[in-house]
C-alpha positions as CSV (number, residue, x, y, z in Angstrom):
1,M,5.3,-24.8,-11.4
2,I,3.4,-22.2,-8.6
3,E,4.6,-24.6,-6.0
4,I,8.0,-23.5,-6.2
5,L,8.3,-20.3,-7.9
6,P,6.2,-17.6,-5.5
7,P,4.7,-14.8,-7.8
8,A,6.4,-12.3,-6.4
9,I,9.2,-13.4,-8.1
10,I,7.6,-13.7,-11.5
11,L,7.0,-10.5,-11.4
12,L,10.6,-9.2,-10.1
13,V,12.0,-10.8,-13.1
14,G,9.6,-9.0,-15.2
15,A,10.8,-5.8,-13.1
16,G,14.5,-6.3,-14.7
17,L,13.4,-7.4,-17.9
18,V,11.9,-4.0,-18.4
19,G,14.8,-2.7,-17.1
20,L,16.7,-4.3,-19.7
21,T,14.5,-4.4,-22.9
22,R,13.7,-1.7,-25.0
23,G,11.1,-1.5,-28.2
24,Y,8.2,-3.7,-28.7
25,L,9.8,-6.4,-26.8
26,R,9.9,-4.5,-23.2
27,D,6.3,-3.1,-24.4
28,A,5.2,-6.5,-24.2
29,I,6.9,-7.2,-21.0
30,V,5.4,-4.2,-19.4
31,L,2.1,-6.2,-20.3
32,L,2.8,-9.7,-19.9
33,A,5.2,-9.8,-16.4
34,P,1.6,-8.5,-14.1
35,L,-0.9,-10.7,-16.0
36,I,1.2,-13.8,-15.6
37,T,1.4,-12.9,-11.8
38,I,-2.3,-12.1,-11.4
39,W,-2.6,-16.1,-13.0
40,A,-0.1,-17.3,-10.0
41,V,-2.0,-15.7,-7.7
42,W,-4.8,-17.7,-8.7
43,Q,-2.9,-20.7,-8.2
44,V,-1.6,-20.2,-4.8
45,P,-3.9,-22.7,-2.4
46,E,-5.1,-22.2,0.8
47,G,-2.1,-23.1,3.9
48,V,1.9,-23.5,3.7
49,T,3.3,-24.7,-0.2
50,L,6.6,-23.4,-0.5
51,S,9.3,-24.0,2.9
52,M,12.8,-24.4,3.3
53,S,15.2,-24.3,6.6
54,F,17.2,-21.7,7.3
55,I,19.7,-21.8,10.3
56,N,17.4,-23.2,13.0
57,Y,14.4,-21.7,11.6
58,Q,11.8,-22.5,9.0
59,I,11.2,-20.0,6.2
60,E,7.5,-20.1,4.7
61,P,7.9,-17.8,1.5
62,I,4.6,-18.7,0.1
63,E,1.6,-19.4,2.8
64,G,-2.0,-18.8,0.9
65,N,-5.2,-17.9,2.5
66,A,-8.6,-15.5,1.1
67,V,-7.5,-12.3,2.5
68,R,-3.8,-12.8,1.6
69,R,-4.8,-13.7,-1.8
70,L,-6.8,-11.1,-2.0
71,F,-4.2,-8.2,-1.4
72,A,-2.1,-9.9,-3.5
73,L,-4.7,-9.8,-6.2
74,I,-5.0,-6.1,-6.2
75,F,-2.0,-5.6,-5.9
76,S,-0.8,-7.8,-9.2
77,T,-3.9,-5.5,-10.9
78,M,-2.5,-2.2,-10.2
79,A,1.0,-3.4,-11.1
80,F,-0.8,-3.9,-14.6
81,V,-3.1,-0.9,-14.7
82,G,0.0,0.9,-13.3
83,G,2.0,0.1,-16.0
84,I,-0.5,0.8,-18.8
85,Y,-1.1,3.9,-17.7
86,A,2.7,4.8,-17.2
87,F,3.3,3.4,-20.4
88,R,4.2,6.0,-22.5
89,Q,5.4,8.7,-19.8
90,A,7.9,6.7,-17.1
91,S,11.3,6.0,-17.7
92,R,12.9,2.6,-17.6
93,L,14.1,3.3,-13.9
94,E,11.1,4.1,-13.0
95,L,8.7,1.8,-14.5
96,S,11.3,-1.4,-14.0
97,A,11.4,-0.1,-9.9
98,A,7.6,0.2,-9.5
99,Y,7.1,-3.5,-10.7
100,A,9.7,-4.4,-8.2
101,Y,7.8,-2.3,-5.9
102,A,4.8,-4.3,-6.7
103,A,6.7,-7.2,-6.3
104,G,7.7,-6.8,-2.8
105,A,4.2,-5.9,-1.9
106,I,3.4,-9.4,-3.4
107,G,5.6,-10.9,-1.1
108,V,4.6,-9.6,1.9
109,A,1.0,-10.7,1.7
110,F,2.3,-14.2,1.3
111,A,4.6,-14.4,3.7
112,G,4.6,-17.5,5.8
113,D,7.5,-16.0,8.3
114,L,8.3,-12.9,9.5
115,I,11.8,-13.0,7.9
116,T,10.4,-13.9,4.7
117,L,8.2,-10.8,5.0
118,F,10.9,-8.4,6.4
119,L,13.2,-9.2,3.2
120,F,10.2,-7.7,1.0
121,W,8.9,-4.8,3.3
122,E,12.4,-3.6,2.9
123,M,12.2,-4.4,-1.0
124,M,9.6,-2.2,-1.2
125,A,11.7,0.2,0.7
126,I,14.1,0.5,-1.4
127,F,11.8,0.6,-4.9
128,S,9.7,3.3,-3.9
129,T,12.4,5.3,-2.4
130,V,13.7,4.9,-6.1
131,I,10.3,6.2,-7.6
132,V,10.1,9.0,-6.0
133,W,14.0,10.3,-6.8
134,C,12.6,9.7,-10.5
135,G,11.0,12.9,-9.9
136,G,13.8,14.4,-11.1
137,T,13.1,17.6,-9.5
138,L,15.6,18.9,-5.9
139,S,12.7,18.7,-4.2
140,S,11.7,15.0,-5.4
141,S,15.8,14.2,-4.5
142,R,15.3,15.8,-0.7
143,A,11.8,14.6,-0.1
144,G,13.2,10.8,-1.5
145,M,16.2,11.3,0.7
146,R,13.8,12.0,4.1
147,Y,11.7,9.2,2.7
148,A,14.3,6.6,3.0
149,I,15.8,7.8,6.7
150,M,12.0,7.2,7.8
151,H,11.6,4.3,6.5
152,V,15.3,2.8,7.1
153,L,14.6,3.7,10.7
154,G,10.9,1.8,10.5
155,G,13.3,-1.1,9.0
156,V,15.2,-1.4,11.9
157,I,13.0,-0.8,14.4
158,L,10.9,-3.7,12.7
159,M,14.0,-5.9,12.2
160,A,14.6,-5.4,16.0
161,G,11.5,-6.9,16.7
162,I,11.3,-9.7,14.9
163,A,15.2,-10.3,15.9
164,G,13.8,-10.3,19.5
165,V,10.2,-12.6,18.8
166,A,13.5,-14.8,17.2
167,I,15.4,-15.5,20.3
168,Q,12.5,-15.5,22.9
169,T,10.2,-17.9,21.1
170,G,12.4,-19.8,18.8
171,S,10.7,-19.6,15.9
172,I,10.1,-16.8,13.2
173,D,6.7,-18.0,12.4
174,I,4.2,-15.0,11.8
175,R,1.8,-16.8,14.8
176,A,4.8,-16.7,17.8
177,L,4.1,-13.2,18.4
178,Q,3.1,-13.0,22.1
179,A,1.0,-10.5,23.5
180,E,2.4,-6.6,25.5
181,D,6.0,-7.8,24.8
182,F,8.4,-6.1,23.9
183,S,9.8,-7.4,20.4
184,T,5.8,-8.0,19.8
185,W,5.9,-3.8,20.2
186,L,8.4,-3.2,18.3
187,I,7.4,-5.1,15.4
188,L,3.7,-2.6,15.6
189,I,5.8,-0.1,15.7
190,G,7.4,-1.1,12.7
191,L,4.5,-1.7,11.0
192,L,2.6,1.1,11.8
193,V,5.6,3.5,10.2
194,N,4.8,2.5,7.0
195,A,1.2,2.7,7.7
196,A,1.9,6.4,7.9
197,A,0.4,6.6,12.4
198,P,1.1,9.0,14.4
199,P,4.2,10.8,15.4
200,V,5.7,9.9,11.5
201,S,2.7,10.5,9.3
202,A,4.2,13.4,7.8
203,W,6.4,11.3,5.7
204,L,3.6,10.3,3.2
205,A,2.4,13.9,2.0
206,D,5.9,15.1,2.1
207,A,7.3,12.4,-1.1
208,Y,4.3,11.3,-3.0
209,P,3.3,14.6,-4.2
210,E,6.7,14.6,-5.5
211,A,6.8,11.9,-8.1
212,T,6.2,11.6,-10.9
213,P,2.1,11.5,-12.1
214,S,2.5,7.5,-12.6
215,G,4.8,7.2,-10.0
216,A,2.5,8.3,-7.3
217,V,-0.1,6.1,-9.3
218,F,2.4,3.0,-7.2
219,L,2.8,5.0,-4.1
220,S,-0.4,5.4,-3.3
221,A,-1.4,1.1,-3.8
222,F,1.2,-0.5,-1.9
223,T,3.1,0.8,0.8
224,T,0.1,1.7,3.2
225,K,-2.3,-1.2,2.2
226,T,1.3,-3.8,2.8
227,A,1.1,-2.2,6.2
228,V,-3.0,-2.6,6.6
229,L,-2.1,-6.5,5.8
230,A,0.0,-7.1,8.1
231,L,-1.9,-5.6,10.9
232,I,-4.7,-7.8,10.0
233,L,-2.2,-10.5,9.8
234,L,-0.4,-9.7,12.9
235,F,-2.4,-7.4,15.3
236,P,-6.3,-8.0,15.0
237,G,-8.3,-6.8,17.4
238,D,-5.3,-5.0,19.9
239,P,-7.6,-1.7,21.3
240,I,-4.6,0.9,20.6
241,L,-4.8,0.7,17.2
242,I,-8.2,1.9,17.5
243,G,-6.9,5.3,19.2
244,V,-4.1,5.3,16.5
245,G,-6.4,4.9,13.3
246,I,-8.7,7.6,15.1
247,Y,-5.9,10.2,15.2
248,M,-5.1,9.1,11.5
249,I,-8.9,10.1,10.4
250,F,-8.3,13.3,11.9
251,Y,-5.3,14.4,11.1
252,G,-5.7,13.3,7.3
253,I,-8.8,15.3,6.8
254,I,-7.9,18.5,8.7
255,Y,-4.6,18.7,6.7
256,A,-6.4,18.2,3.4
257,L,-8.7,20.2,4.5
258,L,-6.0,23.3,4.8
259,E,-4.3,22.3,1.7
260,N,-4.0,23.9,-2.0
261,D,-1.8,21.2,-3.7
262,A,-4.0,18.7,-5.2
263,R,-1.4,16.0,-5.0
264,R,-1.2,17.1,-1.0
265,I,-4.1,16.6,-0.3
266,L,-4.5,13.1,-1.9
267,A,-2.0,12.3,-0.3
268,Y,-3.2,13.2,3.6
269,S,-6.5,11.7,2.2
270,I,-4.8,8.2,1.9
271,V,-4.0,8.6,5.6
272,N,-7.3,9.6,6.8
273,Q,-8.2,6.8,4.8
274,V,-6.1,4.3,6.6
275,G,-7.3,5.2,9.4
276,F,-10.4,4.0,9.2
277,M,-8.7,0.7,8.1
278,V,-6.7,0.4,11.4
279,C,-10.0,1.0,13.7
280,A,-11.4,-1.8,12.0
281,I,-8.4,-4.0,12.8
282,G,-8.8,-2.5,16.1
283,I,-12.2,-3.6,16.2
284,G,-11.0,-7.0,15.5
285,T,-14.2,-8.6,14.9
286,E,-14.9,-10.9,11.9
287,L,-17.1,-7.9,9.9
288,A,-14.6,-5.4,10.9
289,L,-11.5,-6.9,9.5
290,N,-13.6,-7.9,6.6
291,G,-14.5,-4.0,5.8
292,A,-10.8,-3.0,6.7
293,A,-9.8,-5.4,3.7
294,A,-12.6,-4.3,1.6
295,H,-12.2,-0.6,1.9
296,A,-8.2,-1.3,1.5
297,V,-8.8,-2.7,-2.1
298,A,-11.5,-0.4,-2.6
299,H,-9.4,2.3,-1.6
300,I,-6.5,1.4,-3.9
301,V,-8.7,1.6,-6.7
302,Y,-10.2,5.1,-5.9
303,K,-7.0,6.6,-5.3
304,A,-5.6,5.4,-8.5
305,L,-8.1,7.0,-9.8
306,L,-7.9,10.1,-8.6
307,F,-3.7,10.2,-8.7
308,M,-4.4,9.2,-12.0
309,S,-7.3,12.3,-12.8
310,A,-4.4,14.3,-10.9
311,G,-1.6,13.6,-12.8
312,V,-3.0,13.7,-16.4
313,V,-4.3,17.3,-15.3
314,L,-0.7,18.2,-13.8
315,Y,0.7,16.6,-17.0
316,R,-1.2,18.8,-19.8
317,T,-1.9,22.4,-17.8
318,G,1.3,22.0,-15.5
319,K,-0.6,23.1,-12.7
320,R,-0.5,21.9,-9.5
321,K,-2.8,24.5,-7.2
322,C,-6.1,24.1,-6.4
323,T,-6.8,27.6,-7.3
324,D,-5.2,27.8,-10.5
325,L,-7.4,25.1,-11.9
326,G,-10.8,25.6,-13.4
327,G,-13.1,24.7,-16.1
328,L,-11.7,20.8,-16.3
329,F,-15.0,19.5,-17.4
330,R,-15.0,22.0,-20.1
331,T,-11.6,21.8,-21.5
332,M,-10.9,18.0,-19.9
333,P,-14.2,16.4,-19.3
334,L,-12.7,12.6,-19.5
335,S,-10.2,13.4,-16.6
336,C,-12.9,15.6,-14.9
337,A,-15.7,12.4,-14.9
338,C,-13.0,10.3,-13.4
339,G,-11.9,12.6,-10.4
340,I,-15.9,13.3,-9.7
341,V,-16.1,9.2,-9.2
342,G,-13.0,9.2,-7.1
343,A,-14.5,11.7,-5.3
344,L,-17.8,10.3,-5.0
345,S,-16.5,7.4,-4.0
346,I,-14.0,8.3,-1.4
347,S,-16.9,10.4,0.5
348,S,-18.7,7.4,0.8
349,F,-21.3,8.3,-1.9
350,P,-24.2,5.9,-1.8
351,L,-23.7,3.2,-4.3
352,T,-19.7,3.4,-5.1
353,S,-17.6,1.3,-3.4
354,G,-16.3,3.7,-0.6
355,F,-19.9,3.7,0.4
356,T,-20.3,0.0,0.7
357,T,-16.9,-1.0,3.0
358,K,-17.2,2.0,5.2
359,T,-20.7,0.5,5.6
360,L,-18.8,-2.5,7.2
361,I,-16.6,-0.8,9.3
362,S,-19.4,1.2,10.9
363,E,-21.8,-2.2,11.5
364,A,-18.9,-3.5,13.0
365,A,-18.0,-0.9,15.5
366,I,-22.0,0.2,16.3
367,V,-22.2,-3.9,17.7
368,E,-19.3,-3.0,19.6
369,G,-20.2,0.3,21.2
370,F,-17.6,2.4,19.2
371,A,-20.2,5.4,18.5
372,L,-17.6,7.8,17.3
373,I,-16.0,5.6,15.0
374,Y,-19.8,4.9,13.6
375,F,-20.5,8.6,13.4
376,L,-16.6,9.6,11.7
């Protein structure tokens, strides 16, 4: 069965059913759809397991390897965890869009050709925009429109690059990219838009805090991490990514330090943490790429924990500014404890996942002579 039906389609069907059903049936689908998807991800073998012809090109919607399965597994797991978190808070539209958004991320993870990657990439853009709009306020509507415009721009650039590669090489295989080719540069730029790289980093902190508490959890998990995976697959060892990543590290931390809104702080810190992943991809050694993948997985987990904690505080108190909050450990001890765990991990405190994964990146940097990245 798995050789016929991609795991992304399973969750996409679940997304549709979540939007169409009610009551206990809907609740069951919310839980079962991502669990079945997790099982399907585990069944994907090495190599291309599904292939078909389209015009003169070979479409390969399922290609499995270790890093693809790793990302697909964490994406499907986050769909399950996010679904539980959103169980009673999210609207049917938001939860349906969130599952479709996660399905797009899983589709990108297993895409063996550029057309499949692009189609799932744009599916993510559409449904993540819907999630922002589900914030239900005027500011979320405006932020969602700006978010959509930015991702349409990135999608057009990506599509132009893919078209150029297809015309020049006669292939849409992911391995058909040619170094220093203009079309390849366009693809790189299109991917970096989703990674919130400069000069378009601002869209992330503009949009994510305007979503609902549950919507922000989903948004934090997928868009930037699929960009990281795509960069691992398409541009490992590209030195320009080192400079881009260093910029993102400083950009994210500086703006986070200047911010007072708790969820905007978390949004800026996403840019900061993705910067470490982009640097590691630019280094391009096996250790560095393993560090980038591991840090992406760890970041999805602890960032979700932080957004969940912030969402609970927002839901309970109605306050977003850090200066308006105080005494949370006394009034909300569990949420505060979860926030502390996430904060320790993002700070690379010893014995946390963030410490372990950043150590991999730092070790790879020092071995290759990138002392600045090591000390960051």
